N, C-alpha and C positions, 0 to 999 in steps of 0.2 A: 331334418334327418334324426332318426331315433338314436338313443344311446347305443342300442345293440348294433345298429348299422354303422354308427360312427366308430365303434370299437374295431371294425375290420380295417380301418385306416390308421389305427393308433397302436404303436408298439411301445410299451413302457420300458425305459432303460434307466435303471437307478445307479447312483454312485459313480457317475461319470467324473473322472478327474478334472479339476478346474481348468487345467491347461488345454484340455481337449474339448471343452464346451465351445459352441459357436459364439460369435461376438454378440453381446447384449446391446440391442439398439433401442430398448424400451426404457421408459422412466420408472417402471414398476417391476419388481422381481418377486415371484412367489416361490418360497422354499418349502416343499412338502417333505416332512421328516416323519416316516411311519415305522412303527415297530413291527416289521414283517421281513421275512427272508425270501419269500417266493418271488418269482419274476413275473407272475401274472398280474393283470390289472383289473380292478373292479369298477363298478359304475361310478363310484366317487372320484376315482382318478381320471376316468374318462370325462366326467363332468368338469373337473378342474382343467382338463386339457382344452375345454371349450373357451377358456380365457386366453388361449395361446396367441390369438390375434391382437391382444391388448397388453399382455404381460410376458415377461421372460420367466419360464417355469423350469425348475430343477427338482428332481426327485432323489431323496436319499433315505436309506435305512441305516447307513453307517455314519455315526455321529462325528467321528474324527474327520472323515472326508467332507462332511457338511461344514464343519468348522473351517477347514482349509479353504473351501470355496468362499465362505463369508469373509475371510480375511482379505480376499482380493476384490471385494465389492467396492465400487466407486462411491464417494460421499454423496453424489447427486442422485443416486438411486433411492427409490422408496421401496423398502424391503418388508414383506409380510411373511412371517414364519408360521407354518401350520404344523403343529405337533399332534400326531395321531396315534392313539392306542398304546401309549406308554403308561406304566404304573405311576402313581402319584409321586413316589420318592424319586424315581428316575426322571420324571417330568421336572421336578424342582431343580435337580442338578443340571438338566439340559437348559432350563430357562436361565439359571445363574451363569452358565458358560456363554449362552447367546448374548445376554445383556452385557457381559464383560467386553464383547467386541465393539459395542456402541454403534452398530450400523443398522440395527433392526428397529423399525418404527412401530410395528404392530405385531403382536403374537396372538395367535388363535390356538387354543388347546381343545382337542376333541377326545372325550373319554368313551370308553365302552360303557354301555348301559349297565352291564353286569358288574362293573368295577365297584366294589363297596367303599373304596377310599377316594372317590372322586369329589372331595370337598376342598380342593384348592381354591383359596379365596381370590376374588378379583382385587388386584393390587394397584391398578392404574387404568386411566382411560384407554390406553393402547394395549390392554391385556384383557382377553375375553376367553371364557370357558364355556364349552358346549357339551351337551350329552348326546346330540345327534348331528349328523352332517347337514341336514336340511337347513337348520337355523344358522349354522356356520356359513353355508353358501349364500344365504340371504344377506348376511352382514358383509360378507366378502364382496359381493356385487356392489353393495352400497359404498363400501370403502374404496373400491377401485374407481367407481364413478366420481367420488369426491376428489381423489388424487388426480384423475384425468382433468376435471374442471380446474383444479388448482394449477396443473401444468399448462392448461390452455390460457388461463388468465394471469398466472404468476409471472414474475420477472418482466412485467411490461416496461418498466423504466429503469434506467440508471439515474440515481439521484445525487444531487449536490446541494448542500444547505447554504442558502444565500443570506442567512441572518448576519447582522453586523458582527465583525470580528475585530478584536483589538490587536490581534497578532499578525494578520495578513490581509491584503486586499483581495476580495473575491475575484476580481477580474484576472488576477494572475493564476487562478486555479482552474480556469475554464479548459485547460488542456486535458482535463479528465475525460472530455468528450472527443478528443482528437482522434483516438484510434478508430472510432466508428466512421469518421469521414475519410480517413486514410484508407480504411478497408474498402469503402465504397469506391473511391477513386481507382484503387488497384483492380477491383472487380471490373469496373467499366473499361479498363484498359486491356482486359483479357479478350481473346477472340470470342465473339458472340455465338458463332455457329459451329463450335467445336464438337465433332462427333464423339470424341473421347470424353468431353465434359458431360454430354448427354448420357453416354453409357454409364459413367460413374454415378450420376445422380439416380438414374433408373435402377441400377443395381442396388443402391442403398435403399430405395423405396421398396423394391421387391423383397429385399432381406427383412425389412421391417414388417411388411405385411405378408410374410411367407405363408401364413396359415389362414389368410382372409381372401376367399375366392372373389368376392365383390370388388375389393380394392385392387387386387391383381388384374382384374378385367379392366378397371379404370386406367391402370398404369399402361396396359397394352394399348388401350385406345389412345392415350396421350402419345405414346411412341409412334403410332401410325398417323395421327391427325394434327399434332401440335404445330403451330406456326407462331413466330415471335409476336406478330400483331394481335394474337389472341391471348396474350399473357394475362390480361385482367380477367377475361371471361373464365379461364381455367382456374385462376386464383379464387374467384368468388363462387365457383361451382362447388357445391358440397362434395367432398371427396378427400383424396389423400394429400393434395398439395398444400392447402391452407394450413393444416396442422403440422406437417413435416417441415415446411419452410420456416414457419415462425418458431418451431421447436429448435431448429438448427441455429437461427439467429439468437435466440435467448440463451442457448446453451453456452455461447461464446467459446465453443470447441472449434479450434482453428481448422482442424481437418474436416470436420463435418460441414463447416461453412464452405470450405473449398469444394467439397463434393456437390454442393447445391448451387454452385456459381452459375451453372447453365441457365436456370430459371430466374435466379435472383437478378442477374444482369438484365434479362429481358423485361422483368417487371419494373425494375428501376427506370429503365429507358422509356417504357410505355407510360408510366406514371408522369414522368417529366414532360413527355410529349402532350399528354392530355391536359396536364396542369397549365402548361404555357399557352394552350389554345383557349382556355376559359378566362373570362374577363372579370369575374366578381372581385371586389376589393375587400369585403369583410363578410363574415358569416359566423353563425353560432352552430356548433355541432355537439352531438351527444354520443356517449358510449357507456353501455352498461357492463359491469364486470363483477365477478365474485372473487374477492381477494383474501388471501391469508391474513390473519390479524397482524402478524409480524411485519409483513410487507406494507400494510396500511400505515403502521406506525412510522415508517420511513418517509411518508408523504406529509410534509408540513408546510404551512404557509411560508412563502418566501423561498421555497425549495425549487431549484432548477432541475428539470427532469428531461431525460433524452430517451426516446423510444428504442427498445431493444429489438423491435421487429416492425413489420408493416402494420400500421395502426388504423384499424377500420372504425369508422364512426357513421352516424346517420344525422341527417338534417331534421329528422322527425324524432322528437323526444319519446313518443309512445313506443317506437320501435326499439329504442335503447332500453327502456324500462321492461320491455318484453324479454330482452336477453337476460335481465337480472332475474326474471321469474316472478315479477309482481303479480299477485293474485288478481284476476279480473273482477272478482266480486268485492273483495275487501280493499283493493288498491294498496295492499301492504306486501312487503317481502315476507319470506318465511322466517326471517330472523326476529328474535325478540330480545336480543341481548347484545349490547355494544362490545362485550368482552368475549363473545363466541369466537371459535377458531375461524369460522368463515364469515366474512363481512360482505354486504351487498353495497356496491358503489355506483353512483351515476356521475360520470365525468361530464362537465359542461365546459366546452372548449370554444373560446372566442379567437377567431383568426383575423388578423389585419395584415393584408398583403402589402399595404403601403409601408408599414414599419418593419415587417418581417419579410423582406424581399427575397430571401433565400428559401423560404418555406416551400415545400413541394406537397400540395394536397390536390387531389383530383376527384371530381364528381364522376363516378364510374357507373352510375345507375343505368346509363344507356348501353353499357357493355356488360352489365351484370346479368347472370341468369335469374336473379331475383330483383327486378327493377323497383318493386314496391317498397323495398327497404331504404330507398333514397341513400344509398351507401356512398361515402367518400373515404378515400384512403390517403393517409400520410405516408410518405417515404420513410424508410427506417432511418433512425438517427435524428428525426425531427425533435426540436427542442421547445419546451414550454416552461412557464413559470407559474407556480401555484399561488393564486391570489386569495382564496377563501376555502375553508373547510368547515362544514357544519353537519349535524346529524338531524335528519328529518324524522321526528318522533312519530308523526302520523303514518308515514310509509315505512319506517324502520330501515331507512337507507342513508348512506353517507352521500352528501353532495360536495363534490370537489370541483371548484371553478378555477380554470387555468386559461392562460392566453399564450399565443405563439410568441416566441422570444427570438431575438436576433443577437443575443449576447455572445454567441460563439461564432458569428458570421465572419468576423475578421480573422480569427484563428483558423477557421475552416478554409478561407480563401488563401491564407499564407501557406497552410499545410498543402493545399491542392497545388499551388504554384510550385512549391519546392518538390513535391512528389513527382509532378510531371517532368520537371527538369531531370530528375534522377532516372526516370523511365526511358530517357533517350539512350541510356547505356545499359540499363539493367532490365532483364526480362521481368514482366509483372508477376509471373509465377514465382520467381526467386525473391523478388522484393516483398512479396506477400509474407513470407516467413521472416524476412529481415525486419519488416515493419513491426511484426509482432514482438520481436526482441527489443527493438529500439524505442518503439512508442509505448508498448504495453508492459515492457520489462518482464515478459513471461518467457524466461529462457527455456524452461522444460518443454512447453508446447512448441516453441520454435525449433528446438533441437529435434523433437519427435517428428515435426513436419519435414525437416530436411533429411533425416534418416529414412523416412518413408519415401521421399522422392528418389533417394539413391537406390532403394529396393525396386521401384517400379519403372524407372527410366532405363532405356537401353544403355549398354555399357559404353557406347560411343556417342552418347547424346552430348550436344554442344554445351549444355548447361552444367554438366557434372563438375567442371573446375570451379564454377561459382558456388555450387552447393558445398563443396569442400571448403571454400573460402569462408562462407558464412558459418559453417560449423566451427571452423577455427576461431572465428570471432567470439562465438558463444562460449566455447571452452575457455577462451581468455578471460571473458567476463566473470566466469565462475572459478577462475584461478586454477584450472587444470591445464598447466602450461605444456606438459609433454603431449597430451592429446591434441592440444591446439597446434603444436609444432608439426605433428604428423599430418594433420589435415591441411595445413598450409603447404607442406612439402608435396602432398598428393596433388593439390591444386596447381602448383608450379609445374610439376611433371606433366600434367595433362594439357596445360595451356601453352607450353613451350612450342609444341608442334603446330600451334595455330597462329604463331607470330608471322608477320607483324599486325595482322588484322585484329588480334586480341590484345593489343598493347595496353589498353585501359585496364583490362583484368589483370594482366601481368604486373603492372605497376602496383595495383592494390595488394596483390599477393606478396610482392617483395616488401611492401610496407608492413603487412601483417607479420611476416617472418622477422623483420627488423624489430618490431615492437616486442615480440616474444623473447628474442635474444636480449633485448634491453631488460626485460623482467628477470631473465636468468643471469643477469650481471655479465653477459658477454658483450661488453660495450664496443669492442673493436668490430666484431661481426655486425652488430646492430647498426653502427654508424655507416658501415660500408653498404649494407643493403638499403638503408633509408636514403642515403645520398644518391645511390644508383636509381632508386625508384623515382626520386624527385627530378633528376636530370632527364630520365626517359619520359617522364610525364610532361615536362615543360616542352620537350621536342615534339611530342605527339598530340597534345591536347591544346585547345584554345586557352588564352591567358585568363579568361574569366570562368573557366570550368569549375564546377562546384566541388570537385574532388581535391583540388589543390590545397585548400587550407587544412584538410585532414592530414595530408602528407607533411605539411609544415608543422602541424602539431606534434606528429610523431618524431620528427627530426629535432624539433626544439626541446622536447622532453628528453631525448637521448643525449643531447649536448648538456642539458642540465645535470643529468646523472653522472657525466664525466667531469662536471664542475667547470665547463667552458661557458661561463655565464654570459659573457658579451655576445658570443655567437648565438646562444640560446635566445637572448632577448631580441636580437636582430631578426631571427627567424620568426619568433612569436609575434613581434610587431607586425610583420608582413601578414601573418595569419589573422591577427586582430583587425587589421585594416580591411582584409578581404571580407571577413564576416560582416563588418560594419557597412561596407559599401556595395557588396555584390550578392550577399545571401538574402533570400526573401524573408527569413524568419530568424528569431533569436534561437539558434540551434544549440543542441547539447555540445556540439563541437566547439562553439564559441565559449561555453562554460569551461570546457577543457583547456582552451587557450588561456583564459583568465586565471584559472586555477594554477596552471604551470607557471605563469608569470608571477603569481603570488609566491610560489615555491622559490623561484629565482631571487625575488626581492628579499625574501626571508633569509636565504642563504647569504645575501649581500648585506645583511643586518639592517636593511631598510624596512623596519617593521610597519611603519606607517603606510607605505605603498602596498606592502604585502597584504595588510588587512583590507585595504580597499579592493584589491583584486579578488581576494577570497570571498568577501561579502557579495560582490556582484556575481561571481561564479555560483555561489550558493543560491542567490535569488533566482537565477535562470534555471538551475537544476530543480529547485523546489517547485517553480512555477510549472514545469513540464512533467512532474511526476504524475503517474496514473495509479499505480498500485504501490503502496508503502505499508510497512508494518506500523500499526498504531503506537507501538511501544516507543518507536524512535522518532515519531513526528510531533511529539508534544514536549515542550512548548514549540510552536510551529516555526517562528521566524525570529526568535529572540525577543525578550520582553524589554521594553524601554527602560533604560537605567533609572529614569525618574518615577517609574511606576510604583504606586502604593496600593495597599489593599485595606478594605474596611477592617477596623480593629475588632469589631463585634461580628462573630460568625453565626451562621445558621447551621443547624444539625440536619444532615441529609441521610444518615444511616445510624441506627441505634439511638442512643440518647434517652432510653427509658430504664436506665439503671442496669446493673450487672445481672445477666440472666440468660436463659436458653430459649425464650420465646422468639418468634420470628421478627418481633419488633425490638429485640435486644441483642447486645453483643457481650462477649466475655473475654476480655484481654485480647483484642484483635491486634495483629501485627501488620503484615503487608496487605496492599490492595491493588487492584488494577482498575483503571478508569478508561472506558472506551469513548468513541466519538459521539455517542448518543447520551453521554453522561450517566451511563449505567456503571455501577460500582460492584466489583467482585471482591468480597472481603474474606481474607484468611482469618476466620473466627476461631482463634487458637484454642482457648480453653473450652469451647463448645465442640472442638474436634470436627469442624465442618467448614465448608465454603458457602457463603450466602450471597445471592445476587440481589442488588437493590436498584431497581429502575428509577429513572428520574421522577421525582414527585410522589413516590409511593410512601406509605406509612409503615410498611413492614417488608421484610425481605423474602426471598424465595430460596429454599434449600436446593442446592444443585450438586453437592458432593458431601459425603460423610454424614455427620449428625447422628450416628448410632453409638456414640460413646467411644471409649478407647478400644483399640484392637488393631491387629495387623492383617485382617482379611482385605481383599481387594475393594470391598465396599466400605471400609473403615478408614478414618484418618486419626492421627494421634498428634495433637498440637501442631497443626499446619502453620507455617510461618509466612508464606508468600504465595502469590498466584499470578499467572500471566495467561491471557486469553488470545488465541490465534484468530486470524481474520475469518476463519470458517466456524468459529465458536468452540473449537477444541480448547480444553482447559488444562494447564500444566500446574501442578501443585507441589510445593516443597513440603513433604510430609516429615517434619523434623524429627519427632520422637521415634518414628518408624524407620528412620535413616534411609529414605528413598525419595524418588521423584515419581509422581503418578501423572498419567495422562487420562483425562475423562473426555470422551466424545460427547457431543451435544445430546442431551436427554438420556444419557447412560445412567444405569442404576449402580454401576460400580466402575472402578478405574482399572488401569493397567500399569503395572510397575515397569517403567522404562529405564530407570537408573537405580541401582541398589548400593548398599554399603557406603553411604555418604550422609554426613550430618548436614543435609541440605537446608540452608536457611533462606538465602535470596535466590531468585530465579528471574532471568530476563531472556528475551529472544531478539535476534537481530533481523535485518531485512532479507538475509539469505536463508533464514530458517534455522540458523544455529542456535543452540540452547546454552546459556551460561549459568552455572550453579556455584554458589559459594558454600564451601565446607567449613562450618563454624568451628569445628574441633581441630581439623587438620590445618586450618589457616591458609586455605588456598582457594583459587577460583579455577574451575575446569570448563572447557568448551567442548560441546558435542555437535559436530556438523551433522546435517541431515544424512541419515543412513548409517552413521558411525555408532559402534557399540562401546568403544573405549574413548573416554574423554581426554582431551589434551590440557595439561596444566599450563595456564597462561600467566599465572602469578602465584607465588607461594610466600611463606614466611610472613604471613599477615597475622595480626592480633585480633582474633574473633571477627572475621569478615561477616558482615550482615547483609543488608539489602544493597542492590546495585542498580546501575543504569548503563545502557549501551547507546552510543550516539551513531550518527550516520556513517562515520568513518570507522566504526566498530572499535572505538576506544571505550574501555570499560572503566566506570567509576564505581568504586566499592567503599563503603564505610567500614572503618576498622574501629569497632566499638571499644576494644581493649586499649587502643592507642589514641583514641579521640581525634582521628584525622580522616580525611577522604583521600584515597589513593586513586590515581589515574594510571592506567596501563594501556599502551598502544598494542592492540591485538596482533598487529603484523610485526612490529619491531621489538615487542616486549619491553619497550622503554618505559620506566616508571617515573612518576613525579607526584608530589603532594599537591592536590587541587584545592584543599581547604583544611584549616586547622593547623595546630602546631603542638600545643600542650593542653593538658586537661585543665579546664577552668571556665570562668564565665565572662571573660573579657571579650572584646570584639575580635581579637585574633585567636581566640581559644574556643574549643568545643568540649562537651562533656558526654562521652558515650553516645555519639551520634548513630543513627540507624538508617533513616531514609535519605535518598539523594536523587536529584533530577537535574538535568543540565539542558539549557536552551541552546539555540543555534549559534549564539554569540559566545558560547563557552562559559556563561555565567552559571555558577554552581549554587543550587538551593539545597539546604541541609535541614533535616529534622534533628535538631540539637536536643536529644531526648532528656537528659538529666537537667538541662537548663530550661526545659519547658518552653522552647521557642523555635521559630523557623528563621534561619539566617540565609542571607544572600551574599555570595562571594563572587565579585566580577573576575573574569579570567585574569590570572596572573597577580591578583591582589594579595596583600599580606594580611588583610583583615576583612571581616564581613560587616554587614549591617542587618539590623533586626527588621523583619517584615511582618511577623505575626507572633502572638503570645508574648512571653517575656515578662508577664505580670505576676510572677510567682505561680506555683502550682495551685490549681483550683478548678472549679467546674462552671464558672461564669462564662458568658459568651465571648469574653475577651481573654480567657485563660485557657491554658493547656496543661495536661498532666501526663507527662512522659509521651510526647509525640513520637511515633515510630515510622511513619511513612508519609509521603506527600506526592501530589501530582497536580497538573494544570489541565483544565478543559480548553476547548478551542477558543473560548472567549477570554482566556487568561485568568479565570477565577481559580483560586488556590484551594485544593482539597487536602485535609490533614487527618491522618489517623491519630485520634486522641486516645491512646491505649488504656490508660487507667481511668478515664472517664467513659470508656466503653462506647465510643461514638466516632463518627466521621464528621468533621467540621468543614464548612465551605466559607472561605473568605472572598467576598466579591472584589474584583479589581476596580480601582478608581478609574473610570473611563477618561477623565480629564488628564490625569497624570500619565495614563497609558498611551493616549493618542494626542493630547494637546501639546502645544509648544511652550517652551520655557520663557524666562524673562527676556525681553527685548527681541523676541522672535515672532514671526508671523507664519501662518500656514499657507502653502501654495500647492497647486495641483501637481506640479512636477518640478523637481530640483535635483541637483547632483547630491552625492553623499556628503554628510557634514564635513568629513575630513578633506573634501575637495573644495569647499567653499572658502571665500576670502578669510584670511587670518591676519593676526598682527605681523607674523613673520613673512607671510606671502599675501599682501593686500589684493593682488590680482587673482587669487585663487590658485589651485593646483591643477596641472594637466592630468586628467583622469580618464578612464574608459568612458566613452560616450554612452551614459546610461541615464535613466530617468527613474528616480524613486518617487512613487506615487504618494500624494498627501504628505509631503515633507515640510520641514520647518527651515526657514532661512532667517538671517538676521535682518532687522529693520534697516532702513536707509541710515547711513552714518555709523553703523555698527559692524564689527567684524568678530570672528571667533578668536577666543583667547587660547593660544597654543598650549599654555601652561596651566590652564584651569578647566579641564574637561570640556574644552571647546565651547564654553559659555560665551554668549554674545556680550561684548563690551563696546563702549564708544571708541572709535578709532583713535581719538585724541589720547585715550588712556594708555594706549600701547606705548607711545613715546614717553609719557610720564613714568610708566612702570620701568621702561628700559633705563631711564636716567636714574631713577631712585634705586633700582635694584641692580645696577651695574656693579660688577665685582670691584672691590676696593683693591687697587694695585699697590704694590710695594715700591720701595725706593728704586729709581732707575727703570720702572716699568710703565707701560702705557696700556690703556684699554683697547681691545680689538674685538669686533663682532664675529671674527672668524679666525680661530687659532688652530695651530697644528701641534699635536703632541710631541712631534720630533723637532725640537728647536736647537739651534747651534749652542754649544757650550764651550767653556774654556778647554775642556778635554777633547771635544770634537768641534772645532770652529767651522769646519766646512760640511757639517752634517746636512744631508739633503732632507727636505720635508718628507714625512711618511705619506704613502698612498692611503687615503682614508675616504670613506664615503660620507662621513659626518663632519659637519662644520659647527663648532660651538664657540660661544663668546668666552672671553677670558683675558688674561694679561700676557703681553709679550715684552721682551726687553727693548729699551729705547735704542736709538741709533748709536752704533759704536760700542754697545754693551752686549755681553754674552751671559748665558746662564752660569751661575756659580756651581761648581761641582763639589766644593767642600762646604762645611758649615761656616757661614759668614753671616753678618748682620744684614746684608743686602742680597736679595735673590739674583740681581743682575750686577755684574761688575765689569771693569776693564781688566782684561786678563794680563798678568805680568809677563807671560811668555809670548 
């Protein structure tokens, strides 16, 4: 069709308000901003419209409306802005405003040929200037094609690094893949032939291809002819399904996945049928792909990867290389550079179905429209381990060899068993959103999913009570208790009319209400509702029903809050026994049971038991986390108290003297370390933030670096930096008295907090931002969406850098007082976590700045003026030296005013060496970190140390039935010493110690190994013993003697009265 003919079908509408635009279903957005006021369209706009079947296009002539639209753009969109016919001065202002938004990846500028000032220089790879539209459209076509290829090949895998870790066992972290399998089980439980599911999917497809007549015809054909048995043929057929189905799976957008359930279910079932009918035991497969350089970096040897979509391969290597685009003449890819943005990869996949029994891979060549490709398809969520990565210099492609893995098979089986039990009472459509919140910790998407169900389901739909119930749970998780209460009340109102058939739902709703009233401190109402729920549940449900322990948890916690500890422990014991004997997996509910028991024992002053329960609850919770904020996950699981670090460090950033080159630093203060060992440095005196990737010799400028100034693209003595999981950077811009947010690849930042002497900055797992105000002496907290910060602690003396743990307790260094202060964000209770006075003793600090805390509560401090790093165990009165401390200097074992510190996932220590203008890395000693101590041996599975046999309890202690992997136990004939850090000593030494160290009793006293503080005296001869939970050795009066109440020479006398 000619441009002229096409124009009859195209009406240009500019400046449509953002809220009135149709939904953007594309991954690419084109923003056409033209200096024109007329409503007519020319050939250039018509030509741009030809991309409408591949991109979402908006037209603007009003800059303000364009900016408002761009503020609503989702982070996963690729945005290309095309600026047309503006004068140079206006163009520069527009570009500056667009770059501030941080959402535009590419900018094209088209000048009029007659403009004499069209000399705007090219400032970056993603910025292009043209004097005519023809050249612009040529590059636009090329750029769109590149992005489409990246969308097709990108996001292939979810990755998990399996390299040896000193801080945690990798087997406990495989739950990162649990959500994929849960999602698959839920999908397969939904009706396969639902006409509504088919309608939803086809509506989404038609909306996506609304301007593509060819694809719309294919969708109509699918609607008429599709049958479930033909799922593989339709998937392999060139057309709309292959691209949209995998796009949905890789997006991990819960609502989009739900819309495509109709076909995803059929394809999963069909692949399983074909796979089970084929008898090969092992095979080698190939897949060619073009990957973004950053995604390639995530694929490392030893890395466990899970496919994010259906994974197509070929048994013919030549076919796979054809998809890479290898030149048939030269046998080389078009790449000539390992560092190019686009990399060419050949995956070599070895499948062994004997060892990987759960792998689903089907030879579909007999059902494919293209049988010569010898295609085989893996089901989504298939897991592989990367064995080797190398670069083929002859062909200029990466070769990645990986093999099928069964590491997650046990977890998948347990998850499936538990999920199917729950599905007996919960509709899979409802549980789909519930699993997203519970398994993936994605409350916002789960909430959006349920609100959308409320809008589309009929007012009398039987599942509306459950939707309100799950919304109530989500609001409780994010501590919006009033909204939660309203949802639970709506659920109760709707379900009452359906009793007794809906007794299961009614009991859960009562439990939810009781939990909220407990949070609101209305204990009487909480206990009444929770007791009623449990009684009704026991009458209506089987004794082994999986909902029972959750009700026991709620009731036990409520009794704990009213200080009825005996009742709480009795109920929680029942819950613990249920989880251990009847539940198929170590559920988060079990962690809640153990945590509450820990709270009860702590309230009863039994700290030893409390720690045991807390540690096990933490282990379960950590093992099942899927999405966590990297700021609060390091150090991961507590560093062994015996751990040591190399005294000589290596320099990983800076170290080339004071200066402003990219291999230098200039009085840096805070830094952020991500899971890939990439360091983001607040390079204060250079007024910039620099990114140092692992192993590089120089950094990369990512913010500031333009000298002092208060413009949005300037920084002035930045002091700290934190990086979000999506790459957004938050900077304490100290001298400019503000906090800035810089989006990935942005040329300038956005001030989000002003009028604050921002020094330290951290972010918790809920997205809340904590900032220390150095001059005002306070720490403020901004929750997501809030514009006014809440003061959580004040009256501090020069608060500097901070750390926030999983419980949202904030640790802040007070440089002026030489202490580290801990404040509980929820109760605002304060305590000193480290330090006491200014000095260089083991119990002193001197102007500390950096702090980090591990999972066991051990505090690590950058003791700045003492040029050392100190470790303070939880509750300790003094610390111990772990790095530096050899006077100030620049040798590898010396520090000069360390200001910040962090640990990587291996436990290696990173220190900001401020006055040496460098970042130092102290490697952890693997033996001390993992090895056993004197008189200990390592075993594959053992109970926690405090549960093992001791001098006081030679038979060991009754503990939760848990197994600590790769633990240490005492050798035969040895037990743990209760009074000496649980070190292993010979059991015979226990008796000797007790004899030699028994208290020396006075006249008329005898030794007892269990005394009571309330002993009879002359004044109170009939005094009853005190109720106490602790029993300690000491002296008691001999028979017929009582405690003297007056000053006498003997502590026990025969009373004269």
